[in-house]
N, CA and C atoms as an extended XYZ file, in Angstrom:
363
Properties=species:S:1:pos:R:3:atomname:S:1:resname:S:1:resid:I:1 pbc="F F F"
N        23.666      -35.754       53.590 N   GLN     1
C        23.837      -36.225       54.964 CA  GLN     1
C        22.644      -35.769       55.800 C   GLN     1
N        22.147      -36.670       56.624 N   VAL     2
C        21.027      -36.379       57.525 CA  VAL     2
C        21.474      -36.697       58.946 C   VAL     2
N        21.120      -35.832       59.852 N   GLN     3
C        21.412      -36.072       61.264 CA  GLN     3
C        20.113      -36.300       62.030 C   GLN     3
N        20.152      -37.267       62.921 N   LEU     4
C        19.026      -37.554       63.800 CA  LEU     4
C        19.467      -37.277       65.231 C   LEU     4
N        18.694      -36.486       65.945 N   VAL     5
C        19.033      -36.157       67.330 CA  VAL     5
C        17.849      -36.470       68.221 C   VAL     5
N        18.081      -37.395       69.157 N   GLU     6
C        17.033      -37.767       70.106 CA  GLU     6
C        17.134      -36.916       71.369 C   GLU     6
N        15.996      -36.773       72.048 N   SER     7
C        15.951      -36.085       73.338 CA  SER     7
C        14.764      -36.600       74.120 C   SER     7
N        14.751      -36.273       75.400 N   GLY     8
C        13.607      -36.613       76.228 CA  GLY     8
C        13.812      -37.773       77.175 C   GLY     8
N        14.949      -38.430       77.099 N   GLY     9
C        15.209      -39.526       78.012 CA  GLY     9
C        15.463      -39.030       79.420 C   GLY     9
N        15.544      -39.972       80.350 N   GLY    10
C        15.804      -39.600       81.731 CA  GLY    10
C        15.495      -40.728       82.670 C   GLY    10
N        15.437      -40.372       83.951 N   LEU    11
C        15.139      -41.328       85.010 CA  LEU    11
C        13.707      -41.124       85.482 C   LEU    11
N        12.950      -42.212       85.546 N   VAL    12
C        11.556      -42.122       85.957 CA  VAL    12
C        11.216      -43.350       86.785 C   VAL    12
N        10.261      -43.200       87.675 N   GLN    13
C         9.821      -44.344       88.479 CA  GLN    13
C         8.872      -45.218       87.676 C   GLN    13
N         8.813      -46.458       88.052 N   ALA    14
C         7.883      -47.376       87.397 CA  ALA    14
C         6.461      -46.808       87.467 C   ALA    14
N         5.765      -46.929       86.345 N   GLY    15
C         4.423      -46.378       86.241 CA  GLY    15
C         4.389      -44.967       85.677 C   GLY    15
N         5.548      -44.362       85.564 N   GLY    16
C         5.634      -43.002       85.052 CA  GLY    16
C         5.642      -42.933       83.539 C   GLY    16
N         5.833      -41.716       83.043 N   SER    17
C         5.787      -41.473       81.599 CA  SER    17
C         6.972      -40.631       81.150 C   SER    17
N         7.345      -40.834       79.911 N   LEU    18
C         8.346      -39.995       79.244 CA  LEU    18
C         7.920      -39.822       77.800 C   LEU    18
N         8.364      -38.715       77.224 N   ARG    19
C         8.122      -38.493       75.803 CA  ARG    19
C         9.455      -38.230       75.113 C   ARG    19
N         9.782      -39.107       74.186 N   LEU    20
C        11.011      -38.949       73.423 CA  LEU    20
C        10.733      -38.225       72.118 C   LEU    20
N        11.720      -37.473       71.681 N   SER    21
C        11.638      -36.798       70.388 CA  SER    21
C        12.872      -37.115       69.571 C   SER    21
N        12.709      -37.088       68.267 N   CYS    22
C        13.828      -37.287       67.355 CA  CYS    22
C        13.640      -36.309       66.197 C   CYS    22
N        14.607      -35.439       66.021 N   VAL    23
C        14.535      -34.460       64.952 CA  VAL    23
C        15.547      -34.810       63.867 C   VAL    23
N        15.078      -34.844       62.641 N   ALA    24
C        15.944      -35.103       61.488 CA  ALA    24
C        16.277      -33.785       60.807 C   ALA    24
N        17.557      -33.581       60.544 N   SER    25
C        17.966      -32.352       59.872 CA  SER    25
C        18.913      -32.673       58.728 C   SER    25
N        18.894      -31.819       57.747 N   GLY    26
C        19.716      -32.009       56.558 CA  GLY    26
C        19.085      -31.211       55.437 C   GLY    26
N        19.406      -31.586       54.218 N   SER    27
C        18.826      -30.863       53.094 CA  SER    27
C        18.449      -31.829       51.976 C   SER    27
N        17.424      -31.447       51.259 N   SER    28
C        16.988      -32.149       50.043 CA  SER    28
C        16.688      -33.622       50.287 C   SER    28
N        15.897      -33.884       51.309 N   PHE    29
C        15.536      -35.270       51.564 CA  PHE    29
C        14.080      -35.355       51.989 C   PHE    29
N        13.535      -36.539       51.869 N   ARG    30
C        12.238      -36.825       52.456 CA  ARG    30
C        12.362      -38.124       53.238 C   ARG    30
N        11.604      -38.191       54.298 N   ILE    31
C        11.704      -39.350       55.177 CA  ILE    31
C        10.679      -40.388       54.759 C   ILE    31
N        11.130      -41.606       54.624 N   ASN    32
C        10.214      -42.710       54.324 CA  ASN    32
C         9.682      -43.290       55.629 C   ASN    32
N        10.469      -44.080       56.281 N   THR    33
C        10.051      -44.644       57.556 CA  THR    33
C        10.910      -44.074       58.680 C   THR    33
N        10.315      -43.992       59.867 N   MET    34
C        11.041      -43.593       61.075 CA  MET    34
C        10.669      -44.574       62.175 C   MET    34
N        11.657      -45.053       62.839 N   ASP    35
C        11.440      -46.093       63.827 CA  ASP    35
C        12.157      -45.760       65.138 C   ASP    35
N        11.660      -46.367       66.196 N   TRP    36
C        12.343      -46.346       67.480 CA  TRP    36
C        12.861      -47.747       67.790 C   TRP    36
N        14.117      -47.811       68.158 N   TYR    37
C        14.731      -49.045       68.632 CA  TYR    37
C        15.220      -48.800       70.051 C   TYR    37
N        15.502      -49.875       70.740 N   ARG    38
C        16.128      -49.750       72.050 CA  ARG    38
C        17.111      -50.883       72.253 C   ARG    38
N        18.081      -50.607       73.095 N   GLN    39
C        19.073      -51.622       73.425 CA  GLN    39
C        19.378      -51.556       74.910 C   GLN    39
N        19.063      -52.642       75.587 N   ALA    40
C        19.349      -52.758       77.003 CA  ALA    40
C        20.734      -53.377       77.174 C   ALA    40
N        21.367      -53.155       78.317 N   PRO    41
C        22.700      -53.724       78.540 CA  PRO    41
C        22.712      -55.241       78.356 C   PRO    41
N        23.647      -55.711       77.551 N   GLY    42
C        23.778      -57.137       77.334 CA  GLY    42
C        22.766      -57.743       76.389 C   GLY    42
N        21.935      -56.907       75.778 N   LYS    43
C        20.907      -57.419       74.877 CA  LYS    43
C        21.074      -56.826       73.491 C   LYS    43
N        20.447      -57.475       72.531 N   GLN    44
C        20.484      -56.961       71.165 CA  GLN    44
C        19.533      -55.786       71.012 C   GLN    44
N        19.840      -54.948       70.053 N   ARG    45
C        18.953      -53.836       69.745 CA  ARG    45
C        17.651      -54.404       69.184 C   ARG    45
N        16.522      -53.874       69.643 N   GLU    46
C        15.234      -54.365       69.196 CA  GLU    46
C        14.354      -53.219       68.728 C   GLU    46
N        13.476      -53.559       67.785 N   LEU    47
C        12.523      -52.578       67.274 CA  LEU    47
C        11.410      -52.372       68.293 C   LEU    47
N        11.150      -51.131       68.610 N   VAL    48
C        10.093      -50.798       69.566 CA  VAL    48
C         8.830      -50.344       68.833 C   VAL    48
N         9.007      -49.396       67.892 N   ALA    49
C         7.861      -48.844       67.184 CA  ALA    49
C         8.314      -48.383       65.804 C   ALA    49
N         7.492      -48.670       64.816 N   ALA    50
C         7.775      -48.246       63.445 CA  ALA    50
C         6.597      -47.443       62.943 C   ALA    50
N         6.891      -46.394       62.191 N   ILE    51
C         5.812      -45.571       61.648 CA  ILE    51
C         6.161      -45.179       60.221 C   ILE    51
N         5.211      -45.405       59.322 N   SER    52
C         5.436      -45.091       57.917 CA  SER    52
C         5.163      -43.613       57.652 C   SER    52
N         5.457      -43.185       56.439 N   SER    53
C         5.206      -41.794       56.081 CA  SER    53
C         3.719      -41.479       56.126 C   SER    53
N         2.890      -42.497       55.957 N   GLY    54
C         1.455      -42.287       56.010 CA  GLY    54
C         0.872      -42.384       57.405 C   GLY    54
N         1.744      -42.714       58.376 N   GLY    55
C         1.278      -42.754       59.759 CA  GLY    55
C         0.912      -44.128       60.280 C   GLY    55
N         1.085      -45.150       59.457 N   THR    56
C         0.798      -46.505       59.926 CA  THR    56
C         1.860      -46.927       60.936 C   THR    56
N         1.403      -47.444       62.075 N   THR    57
C         2.329      -47.794       63.146 CA  THR    57
C         2.310      -49.282       63.446 C   THR    57
N         3.436      -49.773       63.907 N   ASN    58
C         3.566      -51.138       64.401 CA  ASN    58
C         4.411      -51.082       65.656 C   ASN    58
N         4.028      -51.902       66.623 N   TYR    59
C         4.710      -51.885       67.913 CA  TYR    59
C         5.161      -53.280       68.313 C   TYR    59
N         6.238      -53.308       69.075 N   ALA    60
C         6.641      -54.569       69.691 CA  ALA    60
C         5.567      -54.987       70.683 C   ALA    60
N         5.363      -56.281       70.809 N   ASP    61
C         4.325      -56.772       71.721 CA  ASP    61
C         4.540      -56.259       73.140 C   ASP    61
N         5.784      -56.099       73.527 N   SER    62
C         6.097      -55.711       74.903 CA  SER    62
C         5.678      -54.283       75.239 C   SER    62
N         5.403      -53.471       74.223 N   VAL    63
C         5.042      -52.074       74.494 CA  VAL    63
C         3.641      -51.713       74.007 C   VAL    63
N         2.965      -52.637       73.362 N   LYS    64
C         1.613      -52.353       72.850 CA  LYS    64
C         0.709      -51.922       73.987 C   LYS    64
N        -0.045      -50.870       73.722 N   GLY    65
C        -0.973      -50.355       74.723 CA  GLY    65
C        -0.339      -49.382       75.699 C   GLY    65
N         0.990      -49.289       75.688 N   ARG    66
C         1.675      -48.379       76.611 CA  ARG    66
C         2.434      -47.272       75.860 C   ARG    66
N         2.981      -47.612       74.713 N   PHE    67
C         3.767      -46.651       73.929 CA  PHE    67
C         2.980      -46.219       72.694 C   PHE    67
N         3.132      -44.957       72.322 N   THR    68
C         2.512      -44.431       71.112 CA  THR    68
C         3.535      -43.626       70.333 C   THR    68
N         3.715      -44.007       69.077 N   SER    69
C         4.630      -43.284       68.207 CA  SER    69
C         3.856      -42.380       67.266 C   SER    69
N         4.383      -41.207       67.017 N   SER    70
C         3.756      -40.288       66.075 CA  SER    70
C         4.852      -39.490       65.382 C   SER    70
N         4.498      -38.850       64.295 N   ARG    71
C         5.493      -38.046       63.586 CA  ARG    71
C         4.869      -36.794       63.026 C   ARG    71
N         5.671      -35.761       62.992 N   ASP    72
C         5.283      -34.495       62.395 CA  ASP    72
C         6.109      -34.373       61.123 C   ASP    72
N         5.488      -34.663       60.001 N   ASN    73
C         6.232      -34.674       58.740 CA  ASN    73
C         6.747      -33.286       58.367 C   ASN    73
N         5.997      -32.271       58.709 N   ALA    74
C         6.418      -30.905       58.367 CA  ALA    74
C         7.680      -30.510       59.122 C   ALA    74
N         7.826      -31.042       60.337 N   GLU    75
C         8.977      -30.705       61.173 CA  GLU    75
C        10.034      -31.806       61.178 C   GLU    75
N         9.804      -32.864       60.399 N   ASN    76
C        10.750      -34.003       60.361 CA  ASN    76
C        11.069      -34.503       61.771 C   ASN    76
N        10.021      -34.636       62.558 N   THR    77
C        10.186      -35.021       63.956 CA  THR    77
C         9.377      -36.263       64.266 C   THR    77
N        10.005      -37.139       65.022 N   LEU    78
C         9.379      -38.380       65.465 CA  LEU    78
C         9.240      -38.324       66.974 C   LEU    78
N         8.119      -38.835       67.462 N   TYR    79
C         7.877      -38.833       68.904 CA  TYR    79
C         7.590      -40.260       69.388 C   TYR    79
N         7.875      -40.466       70.643 N   LEU    80
C         7.482      -41.711       71.293 CA  LEU    80
C         6.963      -41.372       72.684 C   LEU    80
N         5.671      -41.491       72.849 N   GLN    81
C         5.045      -41.289       74.156 CA  GLN    81
C         5.059      -42.627       74.876 C   GLN    81
N         5.710      -42.647       76.025 N   MET    82
C         5.850      -43.889       76.785 CA  MET    82
C         5.126      -43.739       78.120 C   MET    82
N         4.098      -44.537       78.307 N   ASN    83
C         3.319      -44.515       79.546 CA  ASN    83
C         3.468      -45.846       80.269 C   ASN    83
N         3.090      -45.833       81.537 N   SER    84
C         3.138      -47.056       82.361 CA  SER    84
C         4.491      -47.747       82.223 C   SER    84
N         5.529      -46.982       82.375 N   LEU    85
C         6.873      -47.520       82.180 CA  LEU    85
C         7.212      -48.568       83.224 C   LEU    85
N         7.974      -49.551       82.781 N   LYS    86
C         8.404      -50.656       83.630 CA  LYS    86
C         9.936      -50.689       83.696 C   LYS    86
N        10.487      -51.268       84.737 N   PRO    87
C        11.959      -51.372       84.808 CA  PRO    87
C        12.563      -52.047       83.580 C   PRO    87
N        11.841      -52.988       82.991 N   GLU    88
C        12.370      -53.679       81.816 CA  GLU    88
C        12.377      -52.803       80.562 C   GLU    88
N        11.804      -51.603       80.654 N   ASP    89
C        11.901      -50.656       79.544 CA  ASP    89
C        13.220      -49.888       79.573 C   ASP    89
N        14.003      -50.079       80.617 N   THR    90
C        15.290      -49.405       80.728 CA  THR    90
C        16.206      -49.794       79.577 C   THR    90
N        16.682      -48.796       78.849 N   ALA    91
C        17.504      -49.047       77.667 CA  ALA    91
C        17.939      -47.708       77.080 C   ALA    91
N        18.834      -47.787       76.126 N   VAL    92
C        19.118      -46.626       75.284 CA  VAL    92
C        18.170      -46.709       74.095 C   VAL    92
N        17.459      -45.638       73.857 N   TYR    93
C        16.476      -45.590       72.777 CA  TYR    93
C        17.077      -44.830       71.592 C   TYR    93
N        16.986      -45.469       70.429 N   TYR    94
C        17.569      -44.924       69.208 CA  TYR    94
C        16.485      -44.631       68.178 C   TYR    94
N        16.702      -43.540       67.482 N   CYS    95
C        15.855      -43.185       66.351 CA  CYS    95
C        16.530      -43.685       65.075 C   CYS    95
N        15.728      -44.216       64.176 N   ASN    96
C        16.220      -44.715       62.894 CA  ASN    96
C        15.331      -44.170       61.791 C   ASN    96
N        15.945      -43.743       60.706 N   ALA    97
C        15.149      -43.213       59.598 CA  ALA    97
C        15.703      -43.693       58.270 C   ALA    97
N        14.806      -44.027       57.385 N   VAL    98
C        15.172      -44.305       55.989 CA  VAL    98
C        14.707      -43.109       55.179 C   VAL    98
N        15.650      -42.485       54.487 N   VAL    99
C        15.337      -41.266       53.759 CA  VAL    99
C        15.663      -41.442       52.286 C   VAL    99
N        15.011      -40.637       51.467 N   THR   100
C        15.323      -40.558       50.049 CA  THR   100
C        15.782      -39.139       49.750 C   THR   100
N        16.943      -39.030       49.156 N   PHE   101
C        17.415      -37.713       48.754 CA  PHE   101
C        16.759      -37.345       47.432 C   PHE   101
N        16.155      -36.160       47.406 N   THR   102
C        15.354      -35.760       46.258 CA  THR   102
C        16.192      -35.455       45.022 C   THR   102
N        17.482      -35.208       45.200 N   THR   103
C        18.342      -34.908       44.055 CA  THR   103
C        18.790      -36.185       43.344 C   THR   103
N        19.161      -37.201       44.123 N   SER   104
C        19.684      -38.438       43.538 CA  SER   104
C        18.679      -39.579       43.545 C   SER   104
N        17.617      -39.429       44.342 N   LEU   105
C        16.603      -40.470       44.562 CA  LEU   105
C        17.177      -41.713       45.228 C   LEU   105
N        18.352      -41.579       45.837 N   ARG   106
C        18.936      -42.702       46.545 CA  ARG   106
C        18.410      -42.738       47.973 C   ARG   106
N        18.303      -43.963       48.495 N   GLN   107
C        17.825      -44.151       49.863 CA  GLN   107
C        18.993      -44.473       50.787 C   GLN   107
N        18.929      -43.917       51.961 N   TYR   108
C        19.934      -44.189       52.971 CA  TYR   108
C        19.233      -44.376       54.318 C   TYR   108
N        19.926      -45.087       55.190 N   GLN   109
C        19.417      -45.301       56.535 CA  GLN   109
C        20.337      -44.581       57.523 C   GLN   109
N        19.738      -43.905       58.483 N   TYR   110
C        20.503      -43.177       59.480 CA  TYR   110
C        20.055      -43.553       60.876 C   TYR   110
N        20.997      -43.422       61.808 N   TRP   111
C        20.729      -43.670       63.226 CA  TRP   111
C        21.082      -42.438       64.042 C   TRP   111
N        20.301      -42.196       65.090 N   GLY   112
C        20.685      -41.214       66.070 CA  GLY   112
C        21.671      -41.811       67.054 C   GLY   112
N        22.163      -40.982       67.978 N   ARG   113
C        23.129      -41.470       68.959 CA  ARG   113
C        22.466      -42.089       70.173 C   ARG   113
N        21.174      -41.887       70.308 N   GLY   114
C        20.447      -42.524       71.388 CA  GLY   114
C        20.226      -41.626       72.587 C   GLY   114
N        19.209      -41.969       73.367 N   THR   115
C        18.917      -41.275       74.615 CA  THR   115
C        18.591      -42.333       75.672 C   THR   115
N        19.158      -42.154       76.849 N   GLN   116
C        19.018      -43.153       77.903 CA  GLN   116
C        17.680      -43.004       78.621 C   GLN   116
N        16.989      -44.104       78.760 N   VAL   117
C        15.769      -44.169       79.568 CA  VAL   117
C        16.020      -45.168       80.695 C   VAL   117
N        15.852      -44.703       81.914 N   THR   118
C        16.044      -45.566       83.082 CA  THR   118
C        14.773      -45.536       83.916 C   THR   118
N        14.218      -46.714       84.173 N   VAL   119
C        12.992      -46.833       84.954 CA  VAL   119
C        13.324      -47.558       86.251 C   VAL   119
N        13.112      -46.871       87.359 N   SER   120
C        13.415      -47.473       88.654 CA  SER   120
C        12.184      -48.159       89.225 C   SER   120
N        12.434      -49.201       89.982 N   SER   121
C        11.312      -49.975       90.549 CA  SER   121
C        10.889      -49.416       91.899 C   SER   121
């Protein structure tokens, strides 16, 4: 079992910045991919940023140039630096990870509970 815990959300004015963190905890696993998703009220959950174990990143067009995802593999931590925030970035942000358990070599996908980001105009 792996747990993902997000932090760093909050209320910020448009144009401001926030940094989200997601820590993965458990035993005998390695993380393959770690992603950030978000879900705004009344909308489907969407992929914001994906980062591979090697550090390759992909971003949604709506956040390119404003958001930067990074990960600390030694600490099993994922980050999302969000700059130039807009009201339309308001959503619950979720961490997602695909992990491989080193004992069974099975892969599983896990979700965090999310952290609220609210951007006021």
